[in-house]
C-alpha positions in Angstrom: 25.7 108.4 54.7 28.9 110.9 54.8 29.9 113.5 52.8 33.5 114.7 52.4 36.3 116.5 50.1 36.0 113.8 47.6 32.2 114.4 47.0 32.3 110.8 47.9 28.4 109.6 49.5 28.5 106.2 50.9 26.8 103.6 53.1 28.1 99.8 54.2 24.9 98.3 54.8 24.4 95.3 57.5 22.4 92.0 56.3 20.8 90.1 58.8 19.8 86.4 58.5 16.1 87.3 57.9 16.9 90.1 55.0 19.0 87.1 53.2 15.6 85.0 53.1 13.9 87.8 51.3 15.9 86.8 48.1 17.8 89.9 47.0 20.1 92.2 49.5 22.4 95.3 49.2 25.6 95.5 50.6 26.6 99.0 49.8 25.3 101.9 47.7 26.8 105.1 47.2 28.2 107.7 44.8 31.4 109.3 43.8 33.2 111.1 40.8 35.8 108.8 39.1 39.5 110.2 39.4 41.6 110.5 36.9 44.1 107.9 37.9 43.4 105.0 40.2 45.1 102.1 41.7 43.1 99.0 41.8 43.9 96.0 44.1 42.4 92.9 44.1 42.8 90.7 47.3 40.1 88.1 46.5 38.7 86.9 43.6 39.4 87.0 39.8 37.9 89.1 36.9 38.2 90.4 33.5 40.5 93.8 32.7 40.8 95.5 29.3 41.6 99.1 27.8 43.1 100.7 24.5 46.2 99.6 25.3 45.4 96.1 27.3 44.4 92.8 25.6 41.6 91.2 27.6 43.3 88.9 30.3 42.2 87.8 33.9 43.3 89.7 36.2 43.7 87.9 39.9 44.4 88.1 43.3 47.6 90.1 43.8 47.3 92.0 41.1 47.2 95.8 41.1 45.3 97.7 38.0 46.1 101.1 37.1 43.7 103.3 35.2 44.5 106.2 33.0 42.8 109.6 32.7 41.4 109.6 28.7 42.1 106.1 28.4 38.8 103.4 27.5 38.7 100.6 29.8 36.7 98.3 31.5 36.9 95.8 34.1 34.6 93.2 36.3 34.5 90.3 38.4 33.9 87.2 37.9 30.1 86.2 38.2 31.1 83.0 40.2 34.2 84.1 42.4 33.5 88.3 42.5 36.4 89.7 44.1 37.8 92.4 46.4 39.1 95.6 46.0 40.9 98.2 47.3 41.1 101.6 45.1 42.6 105.1 45.6 42.0 107.4 42.6 44.2 110.7 42.4 45.7 113.7 39.9 48.3 116.3 39.9 51.8 117.4 37.6 53.9 114.8 39.9 52.0 112.3 38.8 52.4 112.9 35.2 56.1 113.2 35.7 56.3 109.8 37.2 54.3 108.6 34.0 56.5 110.8 31.9 59.8 109.4 33.2 58.1 105.6 32.4 58.0 104.7 36.3 54.4 103.4 35.1 53.0 102.8 31.9 49.7 102.3 30.0 51.7 99.5 28.4 51.8 97.7 31.5 48.7 98.2 33.7 48.3 95.1 35.3 51.2 94.5 38.1 51.7 91.5 40.1 52.6 92.4 43.9 51.0 89.6 45.6 49.4 89.6 49.0 50.9 92.0 50.8 49.8 93.5 54.5 51.9 96.3 54.1 49.7 97.5 50.7 46.1 96.5 52.6 47.1 98.4 55.4 47.9 101.3 53.3 44.8 101.3 51.5 42.7 101.0 54.8 44.6 103.9 56.5 43.3 106.0 53.2 39.8 105.0 53.7 40.5 106.1 57.4 41.6 109.5 56.6 39.5 110.2 54.5 36.6 109.7 56.1 37.7 111.5 59.2 38.0 114.6 56.8 40.6 116.5 58.9 42.4 119.6 58.3 45.8 118.2 55.5 43.9 115.4 55.1 44.8 115.8 51.2 48.4 116.1 52.2 47.9 112.9 53.9 46.2 111.0 51.5 49.1 112.3 49.0 51.7 110.6 51.0 49.7 107.7 51.3 49.5 107.5 47.3 53.1 108.2 47.3 54.1 105.1 49.6 51.2 102.8 47.5 53.2 104.0 44.0 56.5 102.9 45.8 55.4 99.9 47.3 53.7 98.5 44.0 56.8 99.4 41.8 59.0 97.6 44.1 57.0 94.4 44.7 56.0 94.2 40.9 59.6 94.6 40.0 61.3 92.1 42.3 59.8 89.1 41.2 62.3 86.7 42.7 61.2 87.6 45.9 57.6 87.8 45.3 57.3 84.6 43.4 58.6 82.8 46.4 55.6 80.1 46.9 55.9 80.2 50.3 56.1 83.7 51.0 52.8 84.2 49.2 51.2 81.8 51.5 51.9 83.9 54.5 51.5 86.9 53.0 47.7 85.8 51.9 47.6 84.5 55.3 48.4 88.2 57.3 45.9 89.6 54.8 43.2 87.6 55.7 44.1 88.2 59.6 44.1 91.9 59.0 40.7 92.0 57.3 38.8 89.8 59.4 40.8 91.1 62.9 37.1 92.0 64.4 36.2 88.3 63.8 37.2 85.0 65.5 39.9 83.1 63.7 40.3 79.5 63.3 43.9 78.8 62.7 43.6 75.3 61.8 41.0 76.0 59.3 42.9 78.8 57.5 45.9 77.0 56.9 43.2 74.1 55.2 41.6 76.9 53.1 45.5 78.3 52.4 46.0 74.4 50.8 48.6 73.6 53.8 48.7 71.2 57.5 48.4 73.1 60.2 51.9 72.0 61.5 53.6 73.1 58.3 51.7 76.6 58.4 52.3 77.2 61.9 56.3 76.3 61.4 56.6 78.7 58.2 54.4 81.3 59.9 56.4 81.9 62.7 60.0 81.5 60.8 58.3 84.3 58.2 57.3 86.9 60.8 58.9 85.8 64.4 55.1 84.8 65.8 53.0 82.0 66.0 49.9 82.7 63.8 47.5 82.8 67.0 50.1 85.3 68.7 50.1 87.2 65.3 46.4 87.9 65.3 46.5 88.4 68.9 48.9 91.6 68.5 46.7 92.8 65.5 43.8 92.8 67.8 46.0 94.7 70.3 46.9 97.0 67.4 43.6 98.0 66.4 42.0 98.0 70.0 45.0 100.6 70.5 43.6 102.8 67.5 40.3 102.6 68.7 41.2 103.7 72.4 43.2 106.6 71.1 41.4 108.1 68.2 37.8 107.3 69.3 35.1 107.6 72.4 33.7 103.9 71.9 32.9 102.5 75.3 36.0 100.0 76.3 33.6 97.4 77.0 32.3 98.0 73.4 35.7 97.9 72.0 36.7 94.5 73.7 33.1 93.3 72.3 33.9 94.5 68.7 37.1 92.9 68.6 35.6 89.7 69.5 37.8 89.0 72.7 36.0 85.8 74.7 35.4 88.3 77.6 35.7 92.0 78.7 37.7 90.8 81.6 40.4 88.7 79.5 40.2 91.8 77.1 41.9 94.0 80.4 43.8 91.1 81.7 45.4 90.7 78.1 45.7 94.7 77.2 47.7 95.4 80.7 50.2 92.3 80.3 50.7 93.0 76.7 50.7 97.0 76.9 51.8 97.5 80.3 48.5 99.6 81.3 45.2 99.5 81.5 43.0 100.2 78.7 41.7 103.2 80.8 44.9 104.5 81.4 46.2 104.2 77.8 43.2 106.4 76.6 43.9 109.0 79.0 
């Protein structure tokens, strides 16, 4: 359990195979106060949302729900698909001004932003900053909220770009890779799950990002490894294991080849 300035008390639980045999498992438990404003980003699955100003509608992956203070609302994931969500709550005179000037509105609470890796990274960074609870974390988080706000406004208003089917597939792939950076991903299986052929997916992914899918996933692992080396005291061998490198030796050689120094030197 952990407490911080936001009065959040939470715990994510690991469920093993024996636990699953019991027939009921708990994934997370916690407490938090609900902030006046919230951004809720759905990255997987679907569900239902309705409020005083929004008729009941289906909310799908790639959409942002904006929650306003003092407004009745209800939302829930579909019982068959569930959903993954990132959220952040906030308040203050600046956001009130944003509303008064109609940048966001109660009449338009569900925005289509698509699958965007930058948004996922912003929410993930906010979670990290909140957990660390260092000095000036509020100001850091406020900057993140502004960045999220600008990003969702830009994405939702540029329909022609964000409705591009190819771009959406690649953004979805990037999001899956980011959320599974500590796992092993089969690129051919990923392409199949996204409804494309491997050859098409590999070609378009490289055109879109400048990297092959496998190379891009390696770069995500490298970025995460550098973050863990710089910001934690986790043993280097454990970092290699946590990021699912094939071996400790491979991690050392891979890191030195890409960064130009060993993980030990980088941490120092």
